[in-house]
N, C-alpha and C positions, 0 to 999 in steps of 0.2 A: 615339757619344760617351758614352752612358750606360754601355755595356758596358766601355769603356776605364776610366772613372772607378771603376767597381765593382772591376775587377781591380787597379787601382793602389791603391785604398784597402785592399783585402785584403793586398796585398803590403807596404804601408807598416806596417800593424799588426803583421804577422808579423815583418818585418825589424827594426822598432824593438824589439820584445820580445826577439828572439834576440840582437841586437847589444848591447843594454843588459845582458842576462843574461850574455853572454860576457865583456863588459868587467868586470863585477863579479866573476865567477868568476876571471878572469885576474888581477885586482888582488888578490884574496884569497890564492889558492894559488900564484901565480907570483911576484908582487911582494912578498908577505908584508907587507902594510900593517897599520897598527894596527887595533884593533877598531872604534873610533868611525867612521873613514871607511868601514869595511865596512858598518856598520849604515846609514850615510847613503846609500851606494850601493844597499843592499838596498831602502831606502824609495823610491828613485827608480824602481824597476821598475813598481809600479802607477801611479805618477804619469806615467810615460812612456806606458803603455798608455792611460790615461784622456785625457791631453791630445792624444794622437794621434787618438783616436776623436772627441773634441769638435771638434778643429780641422778634421778632414777630413769628418766626417759632418754636423755641425750648422751649419757655416759661420758660427760665432759669432765676432765680433771679439775678445771677451774671451778666448775659448778659444784663438784664434790667438796672441794676445800671451802667454798663459800658456805655450803650447807653445814659442814662441821663447825665453822666459825659461828654460824647462827646458833647452833645448839649450845656451844660453849657460852656465848653471850647471853642466851636465854636462861640457862641454868645459873649463871653468875648473878644476873639481876634478880633471879628468884631468891637465891640465898641472901643477897645483900638486903633486899627490901622486905623479906618475910621473916627474918630470923632475929630481930633485935629485942622485941618485947613479948614474943610468943614462944611457948615451950611445948614440946611434945615428948611423950614417953619414948625412951630409947628402945624399949622392947618392941614397940610397934614398928619402928624403923627396921629393927633387925628382922622382924617377921616378914615385912614387905621385901626386904633384901633377900631373905631365904627363898621366898616365892619366885623372885626374879631369877635367882641363880638356878633354881630347878627348871624354870622355863627356858633359860638359856642353854642349860645342859641338854634338854630335850631337843631344842632346835639345833644344837651342835651335831647330834646324830644324823639329822637330816641334811645340814648344810656343810658338814665337814669340820675337822679339828681346828682349822684356822679361825672359823667363826666362833667356836667355843673359847679359844684362847683370848680372842679380841674382846669377847663379852666379859670374861673374868677380869681382864685388865681394866676395862671401863668401869665395871661395878666397884672393884677395889679402889680405883681412883676416887670415885664418889664417896666411898666410906672413909678413905684417907682424908679427903677434903673436909668431911663432916667431923672427923676426930680432931683436926687442927683448929677448925672454926666451929665449935659445937653450937654456937648460937645460930649458925646459918640454917640448921635444920630443926630448930625448936619451934613448935607450934602451940597455940594456946590450949587446945583441948583435942581429945580424940573423937571428934565428931565425924560423921560420914563425909561431909565435904572436905574436911582436912585430910582424912585418910585417902580419899579418891585423888585429891590434888597431889598428895605425896607419892602415891603409886604411879600416877601419870608422869610426874616430874622425873621419877627415877627410871621407870621402865621404857617410856617412849623413846628417848634418844638412844638407849642401849639397844632396843629392838631395831631401830633404823640403822644403827651402826653395824649390827650383825648382818642385816640384809645387804648393806653396801659392801661389807667385807666378802660376803658370799658371792655377790655379783663380780667383784674384782677377782676373787680366786677362780671363779668359774670362767671368766674371760681369759685369765692366764692359761688355764687348761685348754680352752678352745683354741687359743692362739698357738700353743705348743703343738696341739694335735694338727692344726692347719699347716703349720710349718713342716711337721713330719710328713704329712700327706703330700705337700707341694714338693718337698725334697725327693720323696719316693717317685712321684710322677716325673720330675725332671730327670732323675736317674734312669727311669724307664725310657724316656724320650731319647736320651743320649745313647742308651744301649741298643735301642731299636733303630737308630739312625744308621746311615751308611758310613759315617765317619768314625775313625778311631780317635778318641779324645784323651789328651793328657793335659792336666792343669799344672802349670809350673809357677812357683813363687819367685819373689825377687832374689832369693838366695840360690836360685836354680835348682831347688829341691822339687821332687815330684809331690805335688799336693793331692792329686787324684789321678787315677788311670782307670779307664773302662776296660771291659773284657776284650774288646777287639784290639786295643793297643797292647794289652798283655800277650795276646795271641801272636801279634806281629813280632814282638820282642822275642818270644820263644822260638818262632819259626826262623827268624833271621839270625838271632844272636844266641839262641839256645840258653837263655837265662830268664829268670822270673822277674817281672817288673813289680816293684814294691813302692808304696807311698813312703815318702821321707828320704828316699835315696837321691843321689845326685843325678839330674836328668841327662847329663852328657854321657853317662854310663850306658844309657839305653838308646842313644842316637845311632842309627845304622850309618855305615860308612858313606853311602851316597847322600845322606841327609846332613852330614856334618859340615858340608860346604856352606858357609854363610850362616850357620846356626846361631852363633853368639851375636853376630851383627844384627840379624833379623829379630832375635829375642830382645836385644837392647832397644831397637826401634819400636817394637810392640809395647814395651814398658813406657815408651815416650808417647804412646797414643796412636801409632800408625798400625794399619792392618796390612800384613804382607802375605802375598800368595805366590808360591813358586812350584814348579813341576820338577820332580826328580825321578830317576829310574833306579829302582831297587832290583838287584839281581843276585842270584846264587847260581853260579855256573853248573850246568848239569841237572839243576832242579827246576827252577822257574825264574821268571823275571816279570816285573810289573812296573807300571808307571803310577806314581803317587802325586796327588795334588796336596801340597803342604800349606797350611794356613796358620799364621801367627795373629791371634786376635786379642787385644787388650780387654781385661775384665775389670770393671769399676766396682768399688765397695759402696756402702751407703753414704760415706762421706765424700764420694766423688773422686777418690784416689784409686790409682791402678795398683792392685796388690797381687794380681794373678794374670798369667797369659795362657790363653787356650791354644795349645799346640794340637792341631787336628790334621789327620791324614785320611784320604779317600782314594780308593783304587779307581783310576781312570784309564786303565789299559785298553778296554774296549772302545771308550770314547776317543782315546788318543789314536788308536788304529783307524777308527772310522774317520777321524779328522784328517789323518794322513792320507787316507784313500780319497777323501773329498778334495784335499789340496791337489793330489795327483790328477784326479779327474778334472778339476778346474784348470790345472795347468795344461792338460791335454786338450780341453775344450778351448782354452784361450789360444793354444798353439794352432789348433785346427782352424779357428776363426781368423787368426792373423795370417795363416798360410793361405787360406781360401779367399781372404780379403772380403769376407761377407760382413754385412752390417746386421746389428741385432736391434730388435724392437720388443718392448715389453708393455702391453696395454693393460691398465687397471680398469676393469669394466664397471667398478662401483662409482668412480668419480670421473671416468673418461680421460684420466691422465695417462701419458705414455712416455716411455723412456726410449730415446734414440741414441745408439752408441756413436762415439766419434767417427768410426768407420762408416756408419750409415750416412752420416752427414757429409763426410769427405767424398763418398761415392758420387754425390751430387754437386760437388765443388764448394761446399760450405765449410766454414770453421765451426768448432763445437758451440761457441757462444752465439752464432748467427741464426740458429733455429731454436725456437722454444719447444719444450717437451710437451706438446699438446696435440691431440688428435686432429684438430682443425688445420695444423700445418701440413699434415699428409693430404688432407682433403683439398687444400689449395694447390698442391703440386701435381695431383694425378691428372692425366690427360682426360678431357671431357668425354672422349669416345670410350674410355676404359672404366669410367666411374660406375656406371650401372652394373657392369659385369663384376666389378670388385665388390660392390655392396651385396650383390646376389650371392657370391661365393662366401662372403663373411657370414651372412645370415644362415646359409646352409650349414656351415660348420658350427655356429653358435646354437643351432637347433638340432644338432646331432644327426644331420642328414649326410655328413661326410666325416671320415675319420681324420682327415688332414685338410688344412687350408692350403691351396695351391693356386697361384695366379700369376700369369704373365701380364704385366701392365707397364705403362710408360709414366715416368715422373719427370717434372720439369727441373732442369738443372739451374744453377745460379746464372749461367750465361744465356738462359732462355730456351735452350734446346732441350728436347726430350730424350730420355735414355730408357732403354728397355730394362726392366727389373723383374726378376723371378722372386716372388714372395712365397715363403713356406712357413706355416705356423700350426699351432695346436693349443687347445684349451688345456691348461695344466692344473687349474684349481676351480672347484665348484663349491657352492654353498650347500647347506643341509637340504634345501629345497630343490637342488639340482641346477640352479641358475649358475651360469659361468661367471667367475670372478676375475680370472687372470688369463690373458691371451698372449703368448710369447712366440716369436718367430725370427726369421732371418730374411735379409735381402741379398740377392746375388746379382751382380752386374752381368747381364746376358746381351748387352748391346752388340759386342763383336759377333756373337753367335747369330743374333738376329740379322745383322748385316750380311753374314755369310749365307744365311737362309734366303734372304732377299736376292742375293746374287745367284744362289742355286735355283730359286724359283724362276728368276729371269732367264737363266741358262736353260732350265727345263722347258720353259715356254718357247724359247728360241729353238731348242732341239725338237720340240713337238711340231713347231711350224716347219722345221727342216724335214722332219719325218713325214709330215703331211705333204710337203712339196715332193719329197722322194716318192711317197706312195702315189701321188698324182702323176709324177713322172713315169713311174713303173706302169701304172695303169694305162697311161697314154702310149708309152712305148710298147707295152704288151699288145695293145690293140694294133699298133702300127706293125709290129713284128708278126703277129698271128695272121693278119690279113693276107700278106703275100705268101706265108707258109701254107695257109689254107688253099690258096690258088695252086701252089706247087703240088700239094697233096691231091687236090681235085683233078688236075690235068694228068698227073701221073697215074691216077686210078683209071681215068678214062682211057688213056693210052694203053694201060695194061689190059683192059678189057677188049680193045680193038686191035692191038698189035699182034702180028703173027710171027714176027721175028723173035726167036728165042733169046738172042743176045740183047736185043732192045728191051725185051720184057724184063730181063734180069737187071738191066740198068735202071729201068723204071721202078722196079721193086726196091732197089737200094735207095733211090731218091725218095720213094714213099716211106720207107722205114726211117730214114734220117730226118725227114720232115716231121713225122709223128713224134720222134724222140725230141726234136727241138721244140715242138708244140707242148709236149708234156713238161719239159724243163721250164718253159716260160710260164705255164699254168701253175706249177709248183712254187716258183719264185713269187708269183703274184699272190698265191694263197698264203704263204708264210708271211709275206709283207702285210697282208690284211690282218692276220692273226696278231702279229706283234704290235701293230698300230692300234689294235682294238676296234678295227673297222668291220670285222666280220659280224654278220648278222645271222639270226636263226629264225625259223618259221615254226608255227604250230599248225600242222595240217594233218588230215587223215592219212593213215598209212595202212595199206593192205599188206601184212607181213608176208604171206605166201607169195603174193605177186612180186614184192620187192626182192625176195630171195631168188625167185625164178629169173627175174631180169638180170640180177648180178651174175648168176651162173651162166646165163645165155651170153652175156657180154664177154665172158672169159673162155667160153667153150671152144671157140675157134683156135685160140692160142694153145689150149690144153690138148686139143686133138692133133694139132701140128707137131707137138712134142711127144705124142703117144701116151699121154697121161690120162688116168681115169678120174673124171670129175664127178664127185659123189655129193649127193644131197643127203645130209644126215637127218637126225630127228628135227622135225619142224612142228611146233604145236598147232593144232587146228583151232584157231581162234574164230569166234563168231562176231567179234566187234572190231571196228577200226581202232588203231592205236593213234594217239595224238602225239606228234613229234615233227621233226624236220626230215622228210624222206630224202631230200637232196644230200644232206650231210651224212646221213646213215648210209646211203648208197655210195657216197664218196669214200667213206672209211672201209666198207666191205670191198669195194673195187680195188683200193690200194692193197689190202691184205691178201685178196685172192690173186691180184696181179703179181705180188711178190712171191706168193707160194708157187705159182706156175713158173715164174722166172728162175727161182732157185731150186727147182725140182727137176732132175733129169729123167727119173723113172719112178713109177709108183702111182701115187694118187694125190689129189687135193680134195679136201672135204669141207663143206660149210654146214654147221648145225646150230640150232637154236634151242635152248632149254629154259624152262620156267623155274626161276629161283624163289619167287614169292608172288602171291596173287591175292588181291582183295576185291571187293565189289567196285572199288574206285580206281585201282591201279594194278599194274603188273610189272615185275622186274624180270628182264630176260638176259640170259647169258649167250652171247654170240661167240662162236669158236671157229677158227679157220685152221685146219690141221693138214700137214703135208708130210711127205716122206723124203724131203730134200736134204740139202747138205748140212742143215743144222747150224747151231751157233755154239762156240766154246763158252764155258762159264765165265771166263774173265772178260768176255766181250759183250755179255748180255746187257750190262748196265749202260753201255755206251751206244747201243744201236738206235736209241731214240733221240740222240743228239743230232743237230743239224749237220748236213753234209758228211755224215759218218756211216760207214758200213762195217761189216764184221772184219774185213781185212782189205788191204790194197789189192791182193790177188782177186778177191771177189769183185771189186770195182772194175778191174781190167777185164775179167772174164765175162761178167754179166752186165756191166754198165750200170747206169742209174745215177741219180744225183744225191741220194741219201736224205732226201727231204720227205719222202712218202710217209715213213713211220713217224717222223716228227710232226707232220701235219695231222696225221691220224690221231696221235696221242693228244695233241692240243685240242682237237675237235671233241674227242671223247671226254676230256677233262671239262671243257666248257659245257658239255651236255650233262654233266653231273656224274660221270663214271670214271673208270680208270683202265687204261690199256696195259695188259700184262703179257708175259711170254714164258713158256716152258720149252726147253730145247735140249736135245742131245746131239753132240757133234756126229755128223755122218748118218744120223738116224731120222732126223726130221724135227719139226717145230710145231708148236701150237700157240697161236695168238688168240687172246680172248679179252672180252670186256663185258661189263654189266651196265645196262641202262634201264632207267625207270620210265615207263610210259603210262599216262592216264588213259583210261578206256573211253572210246567215243561211241558213235552210233553203231547199231548192228550192221554187219556186212550185207550187201544186197545178195539175193538168192543166187543169181547167176554167177557172182564172184566167188561164192562158197563152193558151188558145184563144179565150176569149170575154171581152173586156174591156168590152163595151158592152151587157151584159145589161140587160133592162128591169127596172124596179122591180116587186117582187112586189106584186100586188093585195092590198089590205087587206080586201076584202069577206069577211064571215063571221068575221073575227078578233075576239077580245075583248081589251080593254085596261084596266088598272087605273091610274087617274089619281090621283096624290098631289101636292098643291099646298097651301101654307099660305094662299094668297090666293084667296078664293072666286070673284072675277071671272075670274082666270086659269083656274080649274077649269072654269068654264062655257065659256070660249073654247075650251079644249082639247077639251072634250066635243063642242062644236059642230063643230069641224074633223074630229074622228074620225068623227062621224056622217056628215059630208059625204063622207068617203073610204070609207064603207061598213062601218065598224067597228060 
């Protein structure tokens, strides 16, 4: 169609120009008309070209009327000035008219019936005009120029009018088709939308209703919604409130939005957002109102939950008295809540919502730490931002603040956009902490003074006790009187008990104050076991107990550890086993639990056939000053510190002291310790582990002691041993 139009427009422009030019030349040189008609016809040439272009190209109504006027004027002047003294045969005119009619009919099949009718009307009008004014179409002779002029005069305007009518008819069809397509698309848009739409006229009649609104009417009212019915008939009960008032306001140009709850008990309920929107016609008048409804149940529920959550959040913040900050990282702007400012003694308007305000307030000593923590969180090194820092108050003093925050929004590139958090006033807590630290330091100093006092006093107490023990020992060796010897033995036992008590108190004091130290030295396991058994053998023999050495691994390397503390633990366990066993045996065994090229884990076990421990007392025997029962304390004595000290030492060495016991059947105390392997044992230490003590006869000794009585005691013993 576009190619056809372009060709026809070009043809019309060319033909109009040629025809008009020919007619003017013909009238000037052939008909010998006066000068003024010639000038008039000459002026019509550009007018013909311009009007043809405007009428066909621009599709402008004014141009089309101008073009028709030009054709009428052109033909009128032609008839007026060519028909007075010239005559033409009527048959020639009829022949030309017949040819034109045939052409018009053929064109009518192509362009439509409207073009054919218009052609016939125009042609008949020209014939009618010729019949009324016969002289208008009389030419002098039937020469070819005359015939051509006549044909062009008759057919050209008719041809152009046919084309213009076709264009007008075609435009009407296209416009109607376009309107139909637009209406179809608009209807689809409405149907595909989420809203149910009803158009209501000024008479409150339903002008249009989409499928969703009809479905709502059927579900709620069980009736069919029809165009032309009264709209109030279809308004559900919850929507009737304010319907007429809102409809009237919409017809006045206002847009009304309300929320209503529609409910059928036992079936369903939903929230609807109802909108009254005025619709204007082409004259700018409101003739319809769009009554639309949309289901907002899920949105309403979500909004209610959000409001509840916000209420809880506000309640929590108001109850906790926390301040809120919200940092926009794109422009470095920040929001401080009124509570945030009030926490520092400011009113809301006294602090600007800028990041620089916070930078001015932070304590200089805390600024670097704060910046580091912020950078860590912004770069995803931490899950949360957490910082204790000090901020300057309005009165100039600093207050301790706990800041907590988190990035809650990031861009597509992963960069943080929004950083939100809270401030908590921890100044009272910090003051309590400072008081606690001061109290702790004071307590530590007191404990240190106490430890120093105990250390000093233990030395002062042990010194005379050692003298008592020493002299009683000497007297027992040299006294012949049985009674005196018994008294001396009692003195010796009491003094040893007192010395053991002082040693245990001093040891537990060291452990609790953290002053106990450990060494890493070479340990000959076989030798250490023999020494511990030897130390307890006399007490076991006096009670008639069998002292057994269980399985002891034959190691070829030294163990690296603290022999003094290991010997102390084994001595305590063996001493307790002998003390609480009346008959039977006491056994010490060592087993390998794990061994590598670098280390070995050993299990030490002390087993006895003594009084045992009841199940309900097992957990308490490792507590300070605690034994299995008061009867045990009265019968066997002791301070209840030995097991406590042993357990603490084993724990500090990396192990754990445990017990298995049956009442009246015996007990087993055991612990595991890890030792790293040292140098290989010397050959003589491997082959001979029970070497006799070297005789002291003939040796010399230098005695250094600050207590003169102890000096005499040591000297006496050395002389007894042959020194």
